[in-house]
C-alpha positions as CSV (number, residue, x, y, z in Angstrom):
1,M,-45.5,128.3,252.0
2,K,-43.2,129.9,254.5
3,I,-42.6,133.6,254.3
4,I,-39.0,134.7,254.9
5,I,-38.4,138.3,255.9
6,D,-34.8,139.5,256.3
7,S,-35.8,142.6,258.3
8,K,-36.8,142.5,261.9
9,N,-39.9,144.5,260.9
10,K,-42.8,142.4,259.6
11,N,-44.8,145.3,258.2
12,I,-44.4,148.9,257.1
13,I,-47.7,150.2,258.3
14,G,-47.4,149.9,262.0
15,P,-46.3,153.4,262.9
16,Q,-49.0,154.9,260.6
17,V,-51.7,152.7,262.1
18,K,-50.7,153.9,265.6
19,K,-50.7,157.6,264.4
20,A,-54.1,157.3,262.7
21,R,-55.6,155.4,265.6
22,E,-54.4,158.1,268.1
23,D,-55.6,160.9,265.7
24,N,-59.0,159.3,265.7
25,H,-58.9,159.1,269.6
26,I,-59.7,155.3,269.7
27,T,-58.0,152.6,271.7
28,Q,-56.6,149.4,270.3
29,E,-59.6,147.6,271.8
30,Q,-62.0,150.0,270.0
31,L,-60.1,149.5,266.7
32,S,-60.4,145.7,267.2
33,A,-64.2,146.0,267.8
34,K,-64.7,148.2,264.7
35,L,-62.7,145.8,262.5
36,E,-64.9,143.0,263.8
37,T,-67.9,144.8,262.3
38,L,-66.2,144.3,258.9
39,A,-65.6,140.6,259.6
40,V,-61.9,141.2,260.2
41,Y,-60.9,139.6,263.5
42,I,-57.7,141.2,265.0
43,D,-57.6,141.2,268.8
44,R,-56.0,144.0,270.8
45,A,-52.7,142.2,271.3
46,S,-52.4,141.7,267.6
47,I,-53.1,145.3,266.9
48,S,-50.3,146.1,269.4
49,K,-48.0,143.8,267.4
50,I,-49.0,145.4,264.2
51,E,-48.1,148.9,265.6
52,Q,-44.8,147.5,266.8
53,Q,-44.2,146.0,263.3
54,K,-44.0,142.5,264.9
55,R,-47.0,141.0,262.9
56,I,-47.6,140.6,259.2
57,V,-50.7,142.4,257.9
58,T,-52.7,140.8,255.1
59,D,-54.1,142.7,252.2
60,Y,-57.7,142.5,253.4
61,E,-56.6,143.6,256.9
62,L,-54.9,146.6,255.4
63,M,-58.0,147.6,253.5
64,A,-60.2,147.2,256.6
65,I,-57.8,149.1,258.8
66,S,-57.7,152.0,256.3
67,Q,-61.5,152.0,256.2
68,V,-61.9,152.1,259.9
69,L,-59.2,154.7,260.5
70,K,-60.5,156.8,257.6
71,V,-57.1,157.0,255.8
72,S,-56.1,155.5,252.5
73,A,-54.1,152.3,252.2
74,Y,-51.5,154.3,250.2
75,W,-51.1,156.6,253.3
76,L,-50.7,153.6,255.6
77,L,-48.1,152.2,253.2
78,G,-46.2,155.5,253.2
79,I,-46.8,156.1,249.4
80,E,-48.8,159.3,249.9
81,N,-48.8,162.1,252.4
C-alpha cells in the first residue's frame, strides 16, 4: 500500500521532537541510542529527517520517542500544551 501525502510535511511531530530533545540536552545520536534500548532503530540521519518533517513516523516510533524524551504523545502531536 502506498501512502499519499499532499503536504510537503510527512509528520507533525518534528518541531516538537527537536524542542523536547534540546530541552533534555541530548544530541540526535544520543536519542538514537536511547531509542535502540527500546528496540526502536532510528539512526541519527533519520532523526534529523523527522525533525525536519521529511520522514513519516510510525505509531510505535511515536510512543518510544515520547517515552525517551519524557513527554506525552499528545504533546508531540500538538494536542496538549
